[in-house]
DRENDO-1510 file (C-alpha; in Angstrom, 1 decimal, always signed):
<recs>
REC; n; res; u; v; w
REC; 1; MET; -12.8; +18.8; +25.0 .
REC; 2; SER; -12.9; +22.3; +26.1 .
REC; 3; PRO; -13.3; +22.7; +30.4 .
REC; 4; GLU; -16.5; +24.6; +28.7 .
REC; 5; THR; -18.3; +21.8; +27.2 .
REC; 6; SER; -17.1; +19.7; +29.5 .
REC; 7; SER; -19.3; +21.4; +32.4 .
REC; 8; GLU; -22.3; +21.7; +29.8 .
REC; 9; ASP; -22.0; +18.3; +29.6 .
REC; 10; ASN; -22.1; +17.5; +33.1 .
REC; 11; GLY; -24.9; +19.9; +33.4 .
REC; 12; THR; -26.9; +18.5; +31.0 .
REC; 13; ARG; -26.6; +14.9; +32.8 .
REC; 14; GLN; -27.3; +16.1; +36.3 .
REC; 15; ASP; -30.6; +17.8; +34.6 .
REC; 16; ASP; -31.5; +14.3; +33.0 .
REC; 17; LEU; -30.6; +11.5; +35.9 .
REC; 18; SER; -32.3; +13.9; +38.7 .
REC; 19; ALA; -35.9; +14.4; +36.1 .
REC; 20; PHE; -35.3; +10.4; +35.8 .
REC; 21; VAL; -35.3; +9.6; +39.9 .
REC; 22; ALA; -37.6; +11.8; +40.9 .
REC; 23; ALA; -40.4; +10.6; +37.8 .
REC; 24; THR; -39.4; +6.6; +38.9 .
REC; 25; ALA; -39.5; +7.2; +42.9 .
REC; 26; GLU; -43.2; +8.9; +42.2 .
REC; 27; GLU; -44.0; +5.9; +40.1 .
REC; 28; PHE; -43.1; +3.4; +42.5 .
REC; 29; GLY; -44.0; +5.7; +45.3 .
REC; 30; ILE; -41.0; +5.7; +47.4 .
REC; 31; PRO; -40.3; +7.9; +50.0 .
REC; 32; GLY; -36.8; +8.7; +49.7 .
REC; 33; VAL; -33.7; +7.6; +47.1 .
REC; 34; CYS; -30.5; +9.0; +46.2 .
REC; 35; VAL; -28.6; +7.6; +43.3 .
REC; 36; GLY; -24.9; +7.8; +41.8 .
REC; 37; ILE; -23.2; +7.5; +38.5 .
REC; 38; LEU; -19.9; +7.4; +37.5 .
REC; 39; VAL; -18.9; +7.7; +33.9 .
REC; 40; ASP; -15.5; +8.3; +32.4 .
REC; 41; GLY; -14.0; +9.1; +36.1 .
REC; 42; GLN; -17.3; +11.9; +36.7 .
REC; 43; GLU; -19.7; +11.8; +39.1 .
REC; 44; THR; -23.1; +12.4; +39.0 .
REC; 45; VAL; -25.7; +12.1; +42.3 .
REC; 46; ALA; -29.0; +13.0; +42.4 .
REC; 47; SER; -31.5; +12.9; +45.3 .
REC; 48; TYR; -35.4; +12.4; +45.8 .
REC; 49; GLY; -37.8; +12.7; +49.0 .
REC; 50; VAL; -36.9; +12.2; +52.6 .
REC; 51; THR; -35.4; +9.5; +54.7 .
REC; 52; ASN; -38.5; +9.1; +57.0 .
REC; 53; LEU; -42.1; +9.9; +56.6 .
REC; 54; ASP; -42.7; +10.5; +60.6 .
REC; 55; HIS; -39.7; +12.7; +60.9 .
REC; 56; PRO; -38.9; +13.4; +57.6 .
REC; 57; GLN; -35.6; +15.0; +56.4 .
REC; 58; PRO; -34.1; +15.7; +52.9 .
REC; 59; VAL; -32.3; +12.6; +51.4 .
REC; 60; ASP; -28.7; +13.3; +50.3 .
REC; 61; ALA; -25.2; +11.3; +48.9 .
REC; 62; ASP; -24.1; +11.4; +52.1 .
REC; 63; THR; -27.4; +9.4; +53.9 .
REC; 64; LEU; -27.1; +6.3; +55.1 .
REC; 65; PHE; -28.9; +3.5; +54.1 .
REC; 66; PRO; -27.9; -0.3; +55.2 .
REC; 67; LEU; -26.7; -2.5; +52.2 .
REC; 68; ALA; -28.1; -5.9; +53.3 .
REC; 69; SER; -26.2; -8.5; +50.8 .
REC; 70; VAL; -24.0; -5.6; +49.2 .
REC; 71; THR; -21.8; -6.3; +52.1 .
REC; 72; LYS; -21.0; -9.0; +50.6 .
REC; 73; THR; -18.6; -7.5; +48.4 .
REC; 74; PHE; -17.0; -5.5; +51.4 .
REC; 75; THR; -16.1; -9.1; +53.1 .
REC; 76; ALA; -14.8; -10.6; +49.8 .
REC; 77; THR; -12.3; -7.7; +49.3 .
REC; 78; ALA; -11.4; -8.4; +52.8 .
REC; 79; LEU; -11.0; -11.9; +52.9 .
REC; 80; MET; -9.1; -11.8; +49.4 .
REC; 81; ARG; -6.5; -9.4; +51.6 .
REC; 82; LEU; -5.8; -12.3; +53.4 .
REC; 83; VAL; -5.4; -14.4; +50.7 .
REC; 84; ALA; -3.0; -12.0; +48.6 .
REC; 85; GLU; -1.1; -12.2; +52.0 .
REC; 86; GLY; -0.5; -15.7; +52.6 .
REC; 87; ARG; -2.7; -15.9; +55.4 .
REC; 88; VAL; -5.8; -17.8; +54.2 .
REC; 89; GLU; -5.5; -20.2; +51.1 .
REC; 90; LEU; -8.7; -20.3; +48.6 .
REC; 91; ASP; -8.9; -23.6; +48.6 .
REC; 92; ALA; -7.9; -24.4; +52.2 .
REC; 93; PRO; -10.7; -26.5; +54.0 .
REC; 94; VAL; -12.8; -24.3; +56.1 .
REC; 95; ARG; -11.9; -25.8; +59.5 .
REC; 96; ARG; -8.3; -24.8; +58.6 .
REC; 97; TYR; -9.3; -21.5; +60.0 .
REC; 98; VAL; -12.8; -22.8; +62.1 .
REC; 99; PRO; -11.6; -25.8; +63.7 .
REC; 100; GLU; -15.1; -26.0; +65.8 .
REC; 101; LEU; -17.0; -26.0; +62.4 .
REC; 102; GLU; -19.7; -28.8; +62.4 .
REC; 103; LEU; -22.4; -29.4; +60.2 .
REC; 104; ALA; -25.4; -31.7; +59.8 .
REC; 105; ASP; -23.0; -33.7; +57.6 .
REC; 106; GLU; -19.7; -34.4; +58.7 .
REC; 107; ASP; -18.4; -34.7; +54.8 .
REC; 108; ALA; -19.7; -31.7; +54.2 .
REC; 109; ALA; -18.0; -30.1; +57.3 .
REC; 110; ARG; -14.8; -31.7; +56.1 .
REC; 111; ARG; -14.7; -30.7; +52.2 .
REC; 112; ILE; -16.2; -27.5; +52.5 .
REC; 113; THR; -13.3; -24.7; +51.3 .
REC; 114; VAL; -12.5; -21.0; +51.9 .
REC; 115; LEU; -14.1; -20.2; +48.1 .
REC; 116; ASN; -17.1; -22.6; +48.5 .
REC; 117; LEU; -18.4; -19.8; +50.6 .
REC; 118; LEU; -17.4; -17.1; +48.1 .
REC; 119; ASN; -19.1; -18.3; +45.6 .
REC; 120; HIS; -22.2; -19.8; +47.1 .
REC; 121; THR; -21.5; -23.4; +46.1 .
REC; 122; ALA; -20.9; -24.7; +49.8 .
REC; 123; GLY; -24.0; -26.4; +49.5 .
REC; 124; LEU; -25.6; -24.4; +52.8 .
REC; 125; GLU; -29.0; -23.5; +52.4 .
REC; 126; TRP; -29.8; -19.8; +52.4 .
REC; 127; ASN; -29.4; -18.9; +56.1 .
REC; 128; LEU; -30.1; -19.7; +60.0 .
REC; 129; VAL; -33.1; -17.5; +61.7 .
REC; 130; PHE; -32.8; -17.7; +65.4 .
REC; 131; THR; -33.3; -15.1; +68.5 .
REC; 132; GLY; -31.3; -15.4; +71.9 .
REC; 133; ASP; -27.5; -14.3; +72.6 .
REC; 134; GLU; -25.5; -16.6; +70.4 .
REC; 135; ALA; -27.1; -14.5; +67.5 .
REC; 136; ASP; -25.0; -11.5; +69.2 .
REC; 137; THR; -21.5; -13.1; +67.7 .
REC; 138; LEU; -20.2; -14.9; +64.7 .
REC; 139; ALA; -19.3; -17.9; +67.1 .
REC; 140; GLY; -22.5; -18.2; +68.3 .
REC; 141; PHE; -24.0; -18.0; +64.8 .
REC; 142; VAL; -21.1; -20.8; +63.7 .
REC; 143; ALA; -22.4; -23.1; +66.7 .
REC; 144; HIS; -25.7; -23.3; +65.4 .
REC; 145; LEU; -24.8; -24.1; +62.2 .
REC; 146; PRO; -25.5; -28.2; +62.5 .
REC; 147; GLU; -28.8; -27.4; +62.4 .
REC; 148; LEU; -29.1; -25.9; +58.8 .
REC; 149; PRO; -30.6; -28.1; +55.9 .
REC; 150; LEU; -27.6; -28.8; +53.3 .
REC; 151; ILE; -29.3; -29.0; +49.9 .
REC; 152; ALA; -26.0; -30.1; +47.9 .
REC; 153; PRO; -22.9; -31.9; +48.1 .
REC; 154; PRO; -20.0; -28.6; +48.4 .
REC; 155; GLY; -18.8; -27.4; +44.8 .
REC; 156; THR; -21.7; -29.6; +42.8 .
REC; 157; ARG; -23.8; -26.0; +42.4 .
REC; 158; ALA; -24.2; -22.3; +43.3 .
REC; 159; SER; -27.2; -21.8; +45.8 .
REC; 160; TYR; -27.3; -17.8; +47.8 .
REC; 161; SER; -26.4; -18.6; +51.4 .
REC; 162; GLN; -26.2; -15.6; +53.8 .
REC; 163; ALA; -24.7; -18.4; +56.2 .
REC; 164; GLY; -21.9; -19.1; +54.0 .
REC; 165; TYR; -21.2; -15.5; +54.2 .
REC; 166; ASN; -21.6; -15.5; +57.6 .
REC; 167; LEU; -19.5; -18.1; +58.5 .
REC; 168; ALA; -16.6; -16.8; +55.8 .
REC; 169; GLY; -16.5; -13.5; +58.5 .
REC; 170; ARG; -15.6; -15.9; +61.1 .
REC; 171; ILE; -12.6; -16.4; +58.9 .
REC; 172; VAL; -11.6; -13.1; +59.1 .
REC; 173; GLU; -12.2; -13.2; +62.9 .
REC; 174; THR; -9.8; -16.5; +63.5 .
REC; 175; VAL; -7.2; -15.6; +61.1 .
REC; 176; THR; -6.8; -11.5; +62.3 .
REC; 177; GLY; -7.6; -12.6; +66.6 .
REC; 178; LEU; -10.0; -9.5; +66.1 .
REC; 179; PRO; -13.8; -8.8; +66.0 .
REC; 180; PHE; -15.0; -8.9; +62.2 .
REC; 181; GLU; -16.1; -5.5; +61.9 .
REC; 182; LYS; -12.7; -4.1; +63.5 .
REC; 183; ALA; -10.7; -6.5; +61.0 .
REC; 184; MET; -13.1; -5.1; +58.3 .
REC; 185; ALA; -12.0; -1.2; +59.5 .
REC; 186; GLN; -7.9; -2.3; +59.2 .
REC; 187; LEU; -8.0; -4.7; +56.5 .
REC; 188; LEU; -10.2; -2.3; +54.4 .
REC; 189; LEU; -12.5; +0.3; +55.0 .
REC; 190; GLU; -9.7; +2.2; +56.8 .
REC; 191; PRO; -7.3; +1.9; +53.7 .
REC; 192; ALA; -10.0; +2.4; +51.0 .
REC; 193; GLY; -10.5; +5.5; +52.5 .
REC; 194; LEU; -14.3; +4.4; +53.1 .
REC; 195; THR; -14.9; +7.0; +55.8 .
REC; 196; ASN; -19.0; +7.2; +55.5 .
REC; 197; THR; -19.5; +3.4; +55.7 .
REC; 198; PHE; -20.0; +1.4; +59.2 .
REC; 199; PHE; -21.6; -1.8; +60.8 .
REC; 200; ASP; -22.1; +0.2; +64.2 .
REC; 201; LEU; -25.4; +1.5; +64.7 .
REC; 202; ASP; -23.7; +3.7; +67.4 .
REC; 203; GLU; -22.0; +5.3; +64.2 .
REC; 204; VAL; -25.2; +5.4; +62.0 .
REC; 205; MET; -27.1; +7.1; +64.5 .
REC; 206; VAL; -25.4; +10.9; +64.9 .
REC; 207; ARG; -25.4; +11.3; +60.9 .
REC; 208; ARG; -28.5; +11.4; +58.5 .
REC; 209; PHE; -29.9; +8.0; +58.2 .
REC; 210; ALA; -32.6; +6.8; +56.1 .
REC; 211; VAL; -35.2; +4.8; +57.7 .
REC; 212; GLY; -36.8; +1.8; +55.8 .
REC; 213; HIS; -40.3; +1.4; +54.7 .
REC; 214; THR; -43.1; -1.1; +54.1 .
REC; 215; PRO; -46.7; -1.6; +53.7 .
REC; 216; ASP; -49.4; -1.8; +56.4 .
REC; 217; GLY; -52.5; -3.7; +55.9 .
REC; 218; ASP; -55.0; -3.9; +53.1 .
REC; 219; ASP; -54.7; -0.2; +52.5 .
REC; 220; GLU; -50.5; -0.6; +51.5 .
REC; 221; GLN; -50.0; +2.4; +53.2 .
REC; 222; LEU; -46.1; +3.3; +53.8 .
REC; 223; ARG; -44.9; +2.5; +57.7 .
REC; 224; PRO; -41.4; +2.9; +59.0 .
REC; 225; ALA; -40.2; -0.3; +59.6 .
REC; 226; ARG; -38.3; -1.8; +62.7 .
REC; 227; PRO; -35.9; -3.2; +63.0 .
REC; 228; TRP; -33.9; -0.4; +61.2 .
REC; 229; ALA; -31.7; -3.0; +59.5 .
REC; 230; SER; -32.5; -6.8; +58.3 .
REC; 231; TRP; -31.5; -7.5; +61.9 .
REC; 232; ARG; -32.0; -6.3; +65.7 .
REC; 233; ALA; -29.5; -3.9; +67.1 .
REC; 234; GLY; -26.7; -6.2; +68.5 .
REC; 235; ALA; -27.2; -9.2; +66.1 .
REC; 236; ARG; -23.7; -9.1; +64.8 .
REC; 237; GLY; -23.4; -12.8; +63.4 .
REC; 238; ASN; -25.3; -11.4; +60.0 .
REC; 239; ASN; -22.7; -8.7; +59.5 .
REC; 240; PRO; -20.5; -10.2; +57.4 .
REC; 241; GLY; -23.2; -11.6; +54.9 .
REC; 242; GLY; -25.3; -8.5; +55.4 .
REC; 243; GLY; -24.6; -5.5; +58.1 .
REC; 244; ILE; -23.1; -2.7; +56.7 .
REC; 245; SER; -24.4; +0.5; +56.1 .
REC; 246; SER; -23.0; +3.2; +53.5 .
REC; 247; SER; -24.1; +6.2; +51.6 .
REC; 248; VAL; -24.2; +7.2; +47.6 .
REC; 249; SER; -20.9; +9.1; +48.4 .
REC; 250; ASP; -18.7; +6.6; +49.8 .
REC; 251; LEU; -20.1; +4.0; +47.2 .
REC; 252; LEU; -18.7; +5.8; +44.3 .
REC; 253; ARG; -15.7; +5.9; +46.0 .
REC; 254; TRP; -15.8; +1.8; +46.8 .
REC; 255; ALA; -16.6; +1.7; +43.1 .
REC; 256; ARG; -14.0; +3.1; +42.2 .
REC; 257; PHE; -11.3; +1.4; +44.2 .
REC; 258; GLN; -13.3; -1.8; +42.2 .
REC; 259; LEU; -12.0; -0.5; +39.3 .
REC; 260; GLY; -8.8; +0.7; +40.5 .
REC; 261; THR; -5.6; -1.1; +41.4 .
REC; 262; GLY; -6.3; -2.4; +45.1 .
REC; 263; GLU; -4.7; +1.2; +46.2 .
REC; 264; GLY; -2.2; -0.5; +48.8 .
REC; 265; VAL; -5.4; -3.0; +49.9 .
REC; 266; LEU; -4.3; -6.2; +47.7 .
REC; 267; PRO; -2.7; -6.5; +44.6 .
REC; 268; ALA; -4.3; -6.0; +41.4 .
REC; 269; GLU; -4.6; -9.1; +40.0 .
REC; 270; ALA; -6.4; -10.0; +42.9 .
REC; 271; LEU; -9.0; -7.8; +42.7 .
REC; 272; ARG; -9.5; -8.6; +38.9 .
REC; 273; HIS; -9.6; -12.2; +39.8 .
REC; 274; MET; -12.3; -11.2; +42.2 .
REC; 275; THR; -14.2; -10.3; +39.0 .
REC; 276; GLU; -13.6; -13.8; +36.8 .
REC; 277; GLN; -16.0; -16.7; +36.8 .
REC; 278; SER; -15.6; -19.5; +39.2 .
REC; 279; VAL; -19.2; -21.1; +39.3 .
REC; 280; GLU; -21.7; -20.7; +36.5 .
REC; 281; LEU; -25.5; -19.8; +37.0 .
REC; 282; ASN; -28.5; -21.0; +35.2 .
REC; 283; ALA; -31.1; -19.0; +34.2 .
REC; 284; GLY; -30.7; -17.0; +37.7 .
REC; 285; PRO; -32.0; -13.1; +38.1 .
REC; 286; LEU; -28.4; -12.7; +39.9 .
REC; 287; GLY; -26.0; -12.7; +36.6 .
REC; 288; ASP; -24.7; -15.5; +34.0 .
REC; 289; GLY; -21.8; -16.5; +37.0 .
REC; 290; VAL; -20.4; -15.7; +39.8 .
REC; 291; GLY; -17.0; -14.3; +40.4 .
REC; 292; ILE; -15.7; -13.8; +44.0 .
REC; 293; GLY; -18.2; -11.6; +45.9 .
REC; 294; TRP; -19.7; -10.4; +42.9 .
REC; 295; PHE; -22.1; -11.6; +40.1 .
REC; 296; LEU; -21.2; -11.4; +37.1 .
REC; 297; ARG; -24.0; -10.8; +33.8 .
REC; 298; GLU; -23.1; -9.4; +30.2 .
REC; 299; VAL; -25.8; -6.7; +29.2 .
REC; 300; ASP; -26.0; -6.1; +25.6 .
REC; 301; GLY; -22.3; -7.1; +24.7 .
REC; 302; VAL; -21.6; -5.3; +28.1 .
REC; 303; ARG; -19.5; -7.3; +30.5 .
REC; 304; THR; -20.9; -6.3; +34.5 .
REC; 305; ILE; -19.9; -6.7; +38.1 .
REC; 306; GLY; -22.5; -6.1; +40.4 .
REC; 307; HIS; -24.6; -7.0; +43.7 .
REC; 308; GLY; -28.2; -6.0; +45.2 .
REC; 309; GLY; -29.5; -6.3; +48.9 .
REC; 310; SER; -32.6; -6.2; +50.4 .
REC; 311; GLY; -33.4; -5.1; +53.9 .
REC; 312; ASN; -36.4; -4.4; +55.8 .
REC; 313; GLY; -38.2; -1.7; +53.8 .
REC; 314; GLN; -34.7; -1.1; +51.6 .
REC; 315; ALA; -33.3; -2.2; +48.6 .
REC; 316; ALA; -29.7; -1.1; +47.4 .
REC; 317; GLU; -27.9; -1.8; +44.1 .
REC; 318; LEU; -24.4; -1.5; +43.3 .
REC; 319; LEU; -23.6; -2.0; +39.2 .
REC; 320; ILE; -19.9; -1.9; +37.7 .
REC; 321; ALA; -18.8; -2.5; +34.6 .
REC; 322; PRO; -15.2; -2.6; +34.5 .
REC; 323; GLY; -13.8; -2.4; +30.7 .
REC; 324; ARG; -16.0; +0.8; +30.4 .
REC; 325; ASP; -14.7; +2.8; +33.6 .
REC; 326; PHE; -18.7; +2.8; +34.6 .
REC; 327; ALA; -20.6; +2.5; +37.3 .
REC; 328; VAL; -24.3; +3.2; +39.3 .
REC; 329; VAL; -25.4; +3.1; +42.3 .
REC; 330; SER; -29.5; +3.1; +43.2 .
REC; 331; LEU; -30.3; +3.1; +47.4 .
REC; 332; ALA; -34.3; +3.2; +48.2 .
REC; 333; ASN; -36.2; +2.7; +51.3 .
REC; 334; ALA; -39.1; +0.7; +50.8 .
REC; 335; GLY; -39.9; -2.2; +50.2 .
REC; 336; PRO; -40.8; -4.4; +47.7 .
REC; 337; HIS; -40.9; -1.9; +45.1 .
REC; 338; GLY; -37.9; -0.1; +46.1 .
REC; 339; HIS; -36.0; -3.1; +44.2 .
REC; 340; LEU; -37.9; -2.2; +41.1 .
REC; 341; PHE; -37.0; +1.2; +41.0 .
REC; 342; ASN; -32.8; +0.1; +41.4 .
REC; 343; GLN; -33.4; -2.0; +38.2 .
REC; 344; ALA; -35.0; +1.0; +36.3 .
REC; 345; VAL; -32.6; +3.3; +37.6 .
REC; 346; VAL; -29.6; +0.3; +36.5 .
REC; 347; ARG; -31.4; -0.1; +33.2 .
REC; 348; TRP; -32.0; +3.7; +32.3 .
REC; 349; THR; -28.2; +4.3; +33.0 .
REC; 350; LEU; -27.3; +1.2; +31.4 .
REC; 351; GLU; -29.0; +2.5; +28.2 .
REC; 352; ARG; -28.6; +5.9; +28.5 .
REC; 353; HIS; -24.8; +5.9; +29.1 .
REC; 354; LEU; -23.1; +2.8; +27.8 .
REC; 355; GLY; -25.7; +2.2; +24.6 .
REC; 356; ALA; -26.5; -1.3; +26.2 .
REC; 357; LEU; -30.3; -1.9; +26.1 .
REC; 358; GLU; -31.6; -5.1; +28.7 .
REC; 359; ARG; -34.7; -6.9; +27.4 .
REC; 360; ASP; -37.0; -8.5; +28.9 .
REC; 361; PRO; -37.8; -12.3; +28.3 .
REC; 362; GLU; -41.2; -13.3; +26.6 .
REC; 363; PRO; -42.9; -16.5; +28.4 .
REC; 364; VAL; -44.4; -18.4; +26.5 .
REC; 365; ALA; -48.3; -19.5; +26.4 .
REC; 366; TYR; -49.8; -21.5; +29.5 .
REC; 367; ASP; -49.3; -24.9; +29.5 .
REC; 368; GLY; -51.8; -26.8; +31.5 .
REC; 369; THR; -49.6; -29.6; +32.1 .
REC; 370; ARG; -46.8; -28.2; +32.7 .
REC; 371; ALA; -48.4; -25.6; +34.9 .
REC; 372; ARG; -49.8; -28.8; +37.2 .
REC; 373; GLU; -46.3; -30.5; +37.4 .
REC; 374; VAL; -44.6; -27.2; +39.2 .
REC; 375; ALA; -47.8; -26.7; +41.0 .
REC; 376; GLY; -46.9; -27.0; +44.6 .
REC; 377; ARG; -45.4; -25.9; +48.2 .
REC; 378; TYR; -41.3; -25.2; +48.8 .
REC; 379; ALA; -39.1; -23.6; +51.3 .
REC; 380; ILE; -36.4; -22.7; +53.0 .
REC; 381; ASP; -35.8; -22.3; +56.2 .
REC; 382; ALA; -38.1; -18.8; +56.9 .
REC; 383; MET; -39.7; -18.9; +53.7 .
REC; 384; ASN; -42.6; -20.4; +51.8 .
REC; 385; LEU; -43.1; -20.2; +48.3 .
REC; 386; ASP; -46.2; -21.4; +46.7 .
REC; 387; VAL; -46.5; -22.0; +43.2 .
REC; 388; ALA; -50.4; -22.5; +41.9 .
REC; 389; ASP; -52.0; -23.1; +38.9 .
REC; 390; ASP; -55.5; -21.7; +38.2 .
REC; 391; GLY; -56.2; -23.5; +34.8 .
REC; 392; THR; -55.3; -20.4; +33.3 .
REC; 393; ARG; -52.3; -18.9; +34.2 .
REC; 394; LEU; -49.2; -20.2; +37.0 .
REC; 395; THR; -48.1; -17.4; +40.5 .
REC; 396; LEU; -45.6; -17.6; +42.7 .
REC; 397; ALA; -46.2; -16.6; +46.1 .
REC; 398; VAL; -43.7; -15.9; +49.0 .
REC; 399; GLU; -44.3; -15.5; +52.7 .
REC; 400; ILE; -42.3; -15.6; +55.7 .
REC; 401; LYS; -43.5; -18.9; +57.6 .
REC; 402; PRO; -46.2; -18.0; +59.6 .
REC; 403; GLU; -44.2; -19.7; +63.3 .
REC; 404; ILE; -41.2; -17.3; +62.8 .
REC; 405; ARG; -43.1; -13.9; +62.1 .
REC; 406; ALA; -45.2; -15.1; +65.0 .
REC; 407; ALA; -42.2; -15.8; +67.4 .
REC; 408; ALA; -40.2; -12.5; +66.6 .
REC; 409; ASP; -40.0; -9.9; +68.5 .
REC; 410; ALA; -39.6; -7.4; +66.1 .
REC; 411; ASP; -41.4; -6.1; +62.5 .
REC; 412; MET; -40.7; -8.2; +59.3 .
REC; 413; PRO; -40.6; -7.3; +55.6 .
REC; 414; ALA; -44.3; -8.0; +54.2 .
REC; 415; ASP; -45.2; -11.5; +52.4 .
REC; 416; LEU; -45.0; -11.2; +48.4 .
REC; 417; PRO; -48.6; -11.9; +46.9 .
REC; 418; PRO; -49.1; -14.2; +44.7 .
REC; 419; ALA; -48.0; -12.5; +41.0 .
REC; 420; ALA; -47.8; -13.9; +37.7 .
REC; 421; ILE; -45.1; -16.3; +36.1 .
REC; 422; GLY; -44.5; -18.2; +32.7 .
REC; 423; PHE; -42.5; -20.2; +31.5 .
REC; 424; LEU; -39.5; -19.0; +28.6 .
REC; 425; SER; -39.3; -22.4; +26.5 .
REC; 426; PRO; -42.1; -25.1; +25.7 .
REC; 427; GLY; -40.0; -27.8; +27.4 .
REC; 428; GLY; -37.4; -26.1; +28.9 .
REC; 429; ASP; -37.8; -25.6; +33.4 .
REC; 430; GLU; -37.1; -21.9; +33.1 .
REC; 431; TYR; -39.4; -19.4; +34.2 .
REC; 432; VAL; -39.6; -15.5; +34.4 .
REC; 433; VAL; -41.8; -13.3; +37.1 .
REC; 434; THR; -44.3; -11.4; +35.1 .
REC; 435; GLU; -45.9; -9.3; +37.5 .
REC; 436; GLY; -45.6; -7.5; +41.0 .
REC; 437; GLY; -42.3; -6.9; +43.3 .
REC; 438; LEU; -40.4; -9.5; +41.6 .
REC; 439; THR; -40.8; -8.6; +38.1 .
REC; 440; GLY; -38.5; -9.8; +35.9 .
REC; 441; GLN; -36.7; -12.3; +38.2 .
REC; 442; ARG; -35.9; -15.2; +36.2 .
REC; 443; GLY; -35.3; -18.9; +37.6 .
REC; 444; ARG; -35.6; -22.4; +37.3 .
REC; 445; PHE; -37.3; -25.5; +38.3 .
REC; 446; SER; -35.2; -28.6; +39.4 .
REC; 447; ARG; -35.6; -32.3; +38.9 .
REC; 448; ASP; -34.3; -35.2; +40.2 .
REC; 449; ALA; -32.4; -38.2; +38.5 .
REC; 450; GLY; -35.9; -39.3; +37.7 .
REC; 451; GLY; -37.2; -36.3; +36.0 .
REC; 452; ALA; -39.4; -35.1; +39.4 .
REC; 453; VAL; -39.7; -31.5; +40.0 .
REC; 454; VAL; -38.0; -31.0; +43.4 .
REC; 455; GLY; -36.9; -27.6; +43.7 .
REC; 456; ILE; -37.5; -24.1; +42.4 .
REC; 457; ASP; -34.3; -21.2; +42.6 .
REC; 458; LEU; -35.8; -17.8; +43.4 .
REC; 459; ALA; -33.2; -14.9; +44.1 .
REC; 460; GLY; -30.3; -17.0; +43.5 .
REC; 461; ARG; -31.8; -19.4; +46.5 .
REC; 462; LEU; -32.4; -23.0; +46.1 .
REC; 463; PHE; -36.4; -23.4; +47.7 .
REC; 464; GLY; -37.0; -27.9; +47.9 .
REC; 465; ARG; -40.2; -29.1; +47.7 .
REC; 466; VAL; -42.5; -29.7; +50.2 .
REC; 467; PRO; -44.1; -33.5; +50.0 .
REC; 468; ALA; -47.8; -33.1; +49.8 .
REC; 469; ALA; -50.0; -34.1; +52.6 .
REC; 470; SER; -51.6; -37.4; +52.5 .
</recs>
């Protein structure tokens, strides 16, 4: 290929991406977005809109966004460096490194391994929600873990757990003897050349950063969200699972690192091991399986690894196709439609550049008997999930528990109003959301040994069924 042809192709790629990003951001009403793609070693970035509706600055490739759960890919990679150095063993019990660990069940506390934390099979519920000085340290977070419900014995099923990754961060601290954030800088961020990626809000505030936006009231007008990240400033207890901030420029560098050979951080075989399936996922929106820090998904024959993140009025998505030298990063500063924007970007880029078409599953017709069987309230520590049957369709609604919202001293994300769901087969328990901010999300109802419906998976998390009031 001649330099002239290559330049022309790059120009067309830039124009096409810019046009798509602008049109899609306007369609979903997102104030500011940035998208980056890596195709055959060439990077293309397109930005649209502003950082903050109240104090607007243009979004660019270096604008910082909170990545929320995309942070887990960094935490897992740093831990894998410690594994490669012989300082941590994946199959070792967590108590070898965090001897103070206590849980609601002593047998679980004794058996949980490092790998269980990294592939979400520890049996820990989603997360702890508490306030106070203890939230400012990982040691304080771990001290509260006996309050966290257990949903399954270790190693028996995958269920997405923020708490598990925060506990993994405590391993990093105890093994290195450093605060988690400093250890991450030394183990990973600095040697990987990620100069625009930070945990410290003091670093963020002296650079251009995107403010999250959430709907305000019945008119759905967007307003800036507080706190800026998912938790209040200084709440370090959630940093390993969701506290990092970065830009599209650095995330493309991160994607190159993941597609490379470890670049002196960890051996190439350790990097590849992270992308191998360690546990299968059933009917989840996150993928077909879990590696180490990555969700694995095949899209129209293309093998991908990826992770998303959802913060307070922010949404992030990173997807990599290891065998195709391809990656896409999408960051958006509005919820809940930022997630839909990111999914549209991922689908468009996969189809346009890899010829991989992701098809939406089609639900079967409404069945009143099955609808009545699953209707009811389900819950995790912080949220209620209500499945309702009106005689013609099933709907799913998610709310932050009112007592938690009332006790919070900061804004919290908006609740998700009822949205239609449908079963994916006449006799199965898998479902798909067909409207609203969760459109396209898939999940499954869980049953006990006797066949009774006892839970529902949404976004990889298991919500247990709440007994009906007598």
